C-alpha positions in Angstrom: 144.8 -66.7 -45.0 141.4 -66.5 -43.6 138.6 -68.9 -43.1 134.9 -68.2 -43.5 131.7 -69.5 -42.0 129.0 -69.0 -44.5 125.3 -69.4 -44.9 123.7 -70.0 -48.2 120.0 -70.1 -49.1 118.0 -71.9 -51.8 114.7 -70.2 -52.7 113.4 -73.2 -54.5 113.9 -75.4 -51.4 113.4 -72.6 -48.9 116.4 -74.0 -47.0 119.6 -72.6 -45.5 122.9 -74.4 -45.4 125.8 -73.6 -43.1 129.4 -74.4 -43.8 133.0 -73.2 -43.6 135.7 -72.7 -46.3 138.9 -71.0 -47.3 137.7 -70.2 -50.8 134.1 -68.9 -50.8 133.8 -68.5 -54.6 134.9 -72.1 -55.3 132.7 -73.4 -52.5 129.6 -71.6 -53.9 130.4 -72.9 -57.4 130.6 -76.4 -56.1 127.3 -76.1 -54.2 125.6 -74.9 -57.3 127.1 -77.4 -59.7 128.2 -80.7 -58.1 126.8 -80.0 -54.7 127.3 -81.9 -51.5 124.8 -84.4 -50.1 122.9 -81.5 -48.5 122.9 -79.1 -51.5 122.7 -81.2 -54.6 118.9 -81.0 -54.8 119.1 -77.3 -56.0 121.4 -75.1 -58.0 120.0 -71.7 -56.9 122.1 -71.3 -53.8 122.7 -67.7 -52.8 125.3 -66.5 -50.3 123.5 -64.7 -47.4 126.1 -64.5 -44.6 129.8 -64.7 -44.0 131.9 -64.4 -40.8 135.7 -64.4 -41.0 138.2 -66.2 -38.8 142.0 -66.3 -38.7 142.2 -70.0 -37.6 140.3 -72.9 -39.2 139.4 -74.5 -35.9 137.6 -71.2 -34.9 135.6 -71.3 -38.1 134.7 -74.9 -37.5 133.7 -74.2 -33.9 131.5 -71.3 -35.0 129.9 -73.5 -37.8 129.0 -76.1 -35.2 127.7 -73.4 -32.8 125.3 -72.1 -35.4 124.2 -75.6 -36.4 123.7 -76.7 -32.8 121.1 -74.0 -32.3 118.8 -75.9 -34.7 116.9 -72.7 -35.2 115.8 -71.1 -38.4 115.0 -67.9 -36.5 118.6 -67.7 -35.3 119.9 -68.2 -38.8 117.5 -65.6 -40.2 118.7 -63.1 -37.5 122.3 -63.7 -38.5 121.4 -63.2 -42.2 119.4 -60.0 -41.5 122.2 -58.6 -39.3 124.4 -57.9 -42.3 121.9 -55.6 -43.8 
């Protein structure tokens, strides 16, 4: 079992969202349909980045590391690093 840190993007909001999950397809579906507090304002979320971890705590730590940067430029560099 693996855990993913992911970054999704909403063109209509021009916003990124960072999270972690075990099931990326289900999580994207939920963001687009029922959403979370942070993503319910749009339904056009697109997966832009994933990073895989073997242990949930590592994924959670990486998610917090990305969020703590509070930098759109940092997020955009991560997204562009995958091609």
